[in-house]
C-alpha positions as CSV (number, residue, x, y, z in Angstrom):
1,M,-6.9,45.5,-1.3
2,T,-7.8,44.5,-4.8
3,P,-4.6,44.8,-7.1
4,D,-5.9,47.1,-9.0
5,H,-6.2,49.7,-6.3
6,P,-3.7,51.7,-4.7
7,T,-3.1,51.2,-1.0
8,L,-4.9,53.3,1.5
9,K,-1.4,55.1,2.4
10,D,-0.9,55.7,-1.5
11,I,-4.4,57.8,-1.9
12,T,-5.3,61.0,-0.9
13,M,-7.4,61.1,2.8
14,T,-10.6,62.8,2.7
15,T,-14.1,62.2,5.0
16,G,-16.3,60.4,3.4
17,S,-20.3,60.0,3.8
18,D,-20.1,56.2,3.1
19,A,-19.0,55.1,6.3
20,I,-20.1,53.8,9.7
21,P,-19.5,56.4,11.9
22,P,-17.0,55.4,14.7
23,H,-17.4,56.1,18.2
24,Q,-15.6,59.4,19.3
25,S,-12.1,58.9,20.0
26,A,-10.5,59.7,23.0
27,A,-7.3,61.1,24.4
28,A,-4.1,59.2,23.3
29,A,-3.0,56.7,26.2
30,S,-0.7,53.5,26.2
31,N,0.2,50.7,28.6
32,A,3.4,48.9,28.5
33,D,2.4,46.7,31.6
34,L,1.9,43.5,28.9
35,P,1.5,40.0,31.1
36,T,5.1,38.3,31.0
37,N,3.1,34.6,31.4
38,D,3.0,34.2,27.6
39,S,5.7,34.0,25.3
40,S,4.8,35.7,22.6
41,A,4.0,39.1,25.2
42,Q,8.0,40.9,25.5
43,A,7.9,42.8,28.7
44,G,10.2,45.2,29.6
45,T,12.2,48.3,28.0
46,P,12.7,47.8,24.1
47,Q,15.7,48.7,22.1
48,P,15.8,51.8,20.5
49,D,16.5,50.4,17.3
50,E,14.5,46.8,18.0
51,E,11.0,48.1,16.3
52,S,12.7,49.6,13.3
53,E,15.0,46.6,12.6
54,M,11.5,44.4,12.8
55,L,9.9,46.7,10.8
56,Q,12.5,46.4,7.7
57,R,12.6,43.0,7.8
58,E,9.3,42.3,7.5
59,G,9.0,44.5,4.8
60,L,6.7,47.4,6.7
61,P,6.8,51.2,6.2
62,P,8.6,52.8,8.8
63,D,5.7,54.5,10.1
64,A,4.1,51.4,11.1
65,M,3.5,50.1,14.3
66,I,4.1,46.6,15.4
67,L,1.2,45.2,17.8
68,A,2.6,41.8,18.4
69,P,4.9,40.3,18.9
70,S,5.3,43.6,21.3
71,V,8.3,45.5,21.8
72,A,6.4,48.7,22.6
73,A,3.8,50.1,24.6
74,T,0.4,48.6,23.4
75,P,-2.0,51.8,22.1
76,M,-5.1,52.1,23.6
77,R,-6.2,55.4,22.5
78,H,-6.0,57.0,19.1
79,P,-3.8,59.9,18.8
80,E,-5.9,63.3,18.5
81,Q,-6.4,63.8,14.8
82,V,-6.3,60.2,13.7
83,W,-9.5,58.5,12.5
84,A,-8.4,54.9,12.7
85,M,-5.6,52.3,12.5
86,L,-5.1,50.7,9.1
87,V,-4.2,46.9,9.5
88,L,-0.9,46.3,7.4
89,A,0.0,43.1,8.6
90,V,-1.5,40.1,10.7
91,D,-0.1,36.6,10.5
92,V,-1.3,33.7,12.5
93,L,0.6,31.0,12.0
94,D,-1.5,27.4,10.9
95,D,-0.8,24.2,10.8
96,T,2.0,24.4,8.7
97,D,3.8,24.2,11.9
98,P,1.8,22.1,14.3
99,D,3.7,23.1,17.6
100,R,3.1,27.1,16.5
101,E,-0.3,26.5,15.1
102,G,-2.4,29.3,16.3
103,E,0.3,31.6,17.3
104,V,0.0,35.3,16.4
105,A,3.6,35.7,14.9
106,L,2.9,39.2,13.5
107,F,0.7,42.1,14.0
108,A,1.1,45.2,12.4
109,G,-0.7,48.5,11.9
110,C,-0.2,52.3,11.2
111,W,-2.3,55.4,11.9
112,L,-4.5,56.9,9.4
113,P,-5.2,60.3,9.8
114,D,-8.8,60.9,7.9
115,Q,-11.2,58.3,6.5
116,P,-10.8,57.8,3.2
117,P,-13.4,56.4,1.2
118,A,-14.6,53.0,1.0
119,R,-14.8,52.6,-2.9
120,F,-10.9,53.6,-3.3
121,C,-10.2,50.6,-0.4
122,D,-11.8,47.5,-1.0
123,G,-10.6,44.9,1.3
124,D,-8.9,46.9,3.7
125,L,-9.3,46.1,7.6
126,V,-8.8,49.3,9.9
127,L,-9.6,49.4,13.9
128,V,-11.2,52.2,15.6
129,L,-9.9,52.2,19.5
130,T,-12.0,54.2,22.0
131,E,-12.3,54.8,25.8
132,P,-15.0,52.4,26.8
133,D,-18.5,53.3,27.7
134,D,-19.5,51.0,30.6
135,E,-20.5,52.2,34.0
136,A,-19.8,49.2,35.6
137,L,-15.8,50.2,35.0
138,E,-13.7,51.7,37.5
139,D,-13.3,55.5,36.9
140,D,-9.9,54.9,35.8
141,C,-10.3,52.7,32.3
142,D,-7.2,53.7,30.9
143,D,-6.2,50.0,30.7
144,R,-9.1,49.2,28.7
145,V,-10.4,49.5,25.2
146,D,-13.3,49.6,23.3
147,V,-11.8,48.0,19.7
148,E,-14.1,48.2,16.3
149,M,-13.2,46.7,13.0
150,L,-14.4,48.2,9.7
151,L,-13.7,46.5,6.4
152,A,-14.4,48.6,3.4
153,H,-16.5,46.4,1.0
154,R,-19.0,47.4,-1.6
155,D,-18.4,50.9,-1.5
156,R,-19.0,50.8,2.2
157,W,-17.0,51.0,6.0
158,Q,-18.8,47.7,7.3
159,R,-18.5,46.9,11.0
160,V,-17.3,43.1,11.3
161,G,-16.4,43.2,14.8
162,E,-16.5,44.9,18.4
163,W,-14.7,44.1,21.7
164,P,-15.2,46.1,24.6
165,A,-13.3,47.0,27.3
166,L,-10.0,45.0,26.4
167,D,-7.0,45.0,28.0
168,P,-3.4,45.7,26.2
169,R,-3.1,42.3,25.1
170,W,-6.1,43.5,22.6
171,P,-4.0,42.7,19.6
172,W,-3.4,39.2,20.2
173,T,-7.4,38.6,21.2
174,I,-8.2,39.9,18.0
175,A,-5.6,39.3,15.2
176,P,-7.1,35.8,14.3
177,T,-10.6,37.6,13.5
178,A,-8.4,40.1,11.3
179,A,-6.5,37.1,9.4
180,A,-9.9,35.6,8.8
181,I,-11.8,38.1,7.7
182,M,-8.7,39.5,5.3
183,S,-8.3,35.6,3.8
184,L,-12.0,35.3,3.6
185,H,-12.4,38.4,1.4
186,T,-9.0,37.7,-0.9
187,E,-10.6,34.4,-1.7
188,A,-13.6,35.9,-2.2
189,T,-12.4,38.5,-4.9
190,E,-10.2,35.7,-6.4
191,F,-12.9,33.4,-7.0
192,A,-14.7,36.3,-8.8
193,A,-12.2,37.2,-10.8
194,H,-11.5,33.2,-11.9
195,H,-15.1,32.9,-12.6
196,A,-15.6,36.5,-14.4
197,S,-12.7,35.3,-16.7
198,V,-14.4,33.3,-19.1
199,A,-11.9,33.7,-21.9
200,S,-9.8,31.0,-23.3
201,P,-5.4,31.0,-22.2
202,S,-5.4,31.9,-26.1
203,A,-7.2,34.6,-26.2
204,R,-6.1,36.3,-22.9
205,T,-3.2,37.5,-24.6
206,L,-0.4,40.0,-23.7
207,H,-2.7,42.7,-25.9
208,G,-6.1,41.7,-23.5
209,W,-4.6,42.3,-20.2
210,G,-3.7,45.8,-21.8
211,G,0.4,45.2,-20.9
212,N,-0.2,43.6,-17.5
213,V,1.6,40.4,-18.0
214,G,0.1,37.5,-16.2
215,I,0.7,33.9,-15.4
216,V,-1.5,32.7,-18.2
217,D,1.1,35.0,-21.2
218,L,4.0,33.5,-19.1
219,L,2.3,29.7,-20.0
220,T,1.7,30.8,-23.4
221,A,5.7,32.1,-24.2
222,G,6.8,29.0,-22.6
223,L,8.6,30.5,-19.8
224,V,6.9,28.5,-17.4
225,Q,5.4,25.2,-17.9
226,P,1.8,23.8,-16.5
227,G,2.8,21.8,-13.4
228,E,5.8,23.5,-12.6
229,E,6.4,24.5,-8.5
230,F,7.1,28.2,-7.0
231,I,7.9,28.3,-3.7
232,W,7.4,31.1,-1.0
233,D,9.6,31.2,2.3
234,R,8.2,33.5,5.3
235,P,10.7,35.9,6.6
236,G,11.6,34.9,9.5
237,R,9.0,32.1,10.2
238,G,10.9,29.2,9.6
239,A,7.8,28.1,7.0
240,R,7.9,27.2,3.3
241,H,4.5,27.3,1.2
242,T,4.3,25.8,-2.0
243,A,2.1,26.1,-5.0
244,R,2.0,24.6,-8.3
245,V,1.2,26.6,-12.2
246,Q,-1.8,25.2,-13.5
247,S,-2.7,25.0,-17.5
248,D,-5.3,28.2,-17.6
249,G,-2.7,30.1,-15.4
250,T,-3.7,30.0,-11.8
251,L,-1.8,29.1,-8.7
252,L,-2.6,25.8,-6.8
253,L,-1.8,25.9,-3.6
254,A,-0.6,22.9,-1.3
255,D,-3.9,22.9,0.2
256,G,-6.1,22.7,-2.6
257,R,-7.1,26.4,-3.0
258,I,-6.9,27.9,-6.2
259,F,-5.6,31.8,-7.1
260,I,-5.8,33.4,-10.0
261,N,-3.2,36.3,-8.7
262,P,-0.3,35.4,-6.9
263,S,0.0,38.6,-4.7
264,G,-3.9,37.1,-3.3
265,A,-2.4,33.5,-2.9
266,V,0.2,35.7,-0.4
267,T,-2.0,37.3,1.7
268,A,-4.3,34.8,1.9
269,L,-1.0,32.2,3.4
270,G,0.5,35.7,5.1
271,G,-2.3,37.5,5.8
272,R,-0.7,40.4,4.7
273,H,-0.9,42.8,1.6
274,Q,2.2,41.9,-0.4
275,N,3.7,41.7,-4.0
276,G,3.1,37.9,-4.8
277,W,5.5,38.6,-8.2
278,K,8.1,38.9,-5.9
279,A,7.3,36.6,-3.5
280,W,7.1,33.6,-5.5
281,K,10.7,31.6,-6.7
282,R,10.1,28.9,-9.1
283,T,11.7,25.9,-7.3
284,A,13.6,24.3,-10.1
285,D,16.0,27.6,-10.2
286,G,15.1,30.0,-8.0
287,R,13.5,32.7,-10.5
288,A,10.9,34.8,-8.8
289,L,7.5,35.1,-10.9
290,G,8.2,38.9,-11.4
291,D,11.6,38.3,-12.9
292,L,9.7,35.8,-15.7
293,R,7.3,38.5,-16.5
294,A,9.9,41.3,-16.9
295,A,11.5,39.0,-19.1
296,L,8.4,38.6,-21.1
297,R,7.4,42.5,-21.2
298,A,11.5,43.0,-22.1
299,Q,10.8,40.5,-25.1
300,R,7.2,42.4,-26.1
301,G,9.2,45.9,-25.7
302,L,6.8,47.1,-22.7
303,P,7.7,48.9,-19.7
304,I,9.4,46.9,-17.1
305,E,7.4,47.7,-14.2
306,P,3.7,47.4,-15.0
307,R,0.7,48.5,-12.7
308,Q,0.6,45.3,-10.1
309,R,-2.2,42.4,-10.8
């Protein structure tokens, strides 16, 4: 999701004509009998509030579903009157923790009742779950599902993946692909935005952003210095990421990637859409980028909470 657009949950859902038609949805079904030979699967009956507590801890909406690590039955079909599942978060651990590299630490989504126009949802990823259409399978295929992955890109819902006849472990199967696509799309968007910003930092002032204070404005005001380090601690992951502010107002990650948007940097690292202005905190004093931005906006007599970039 590009920063200047609302999320799918914030817009009016309408059926558009710019999408690849998904397969016809089958009746809702689920299967809780996940294999127990993998430490990332949690078999058995979950505690009533276990998923709610996890959603709150991860900053996800109450109507979200935790697909991995599983605390409930894995959805194998859409409920009635549902178009697809919006991917809210996918977090596959990287080599920050070599012992857990490749582990699916979080995969979550929510149901979308209708298909929104792709032009409002650039970068959003959805999953279409349908009954397998394979004569080779047994008649009873409730424990199998076809998964289709669509990405909103260039005003179209584009198919970017298909997995036939997956078992209830399907979230672990497709999570790495979902994480890679979200990261690549974020990086491509950031690259285009960075190279489109041809004006010098002195010209890209508060007025030039139309009221949306950027890191470059914090540099100009002296609230942030080039080279200062900011950190982001992953909630519940035991992992810490670092970034340094560069003189052009971008964030340089430890792995060499550069982002003009703090939220884009967090999304690329953690695989989920969230507010990077709140996530990145200065190592020296613990102040979040958003707090520094609020201070500058207050100095300029602007509203404290702008539209997020």
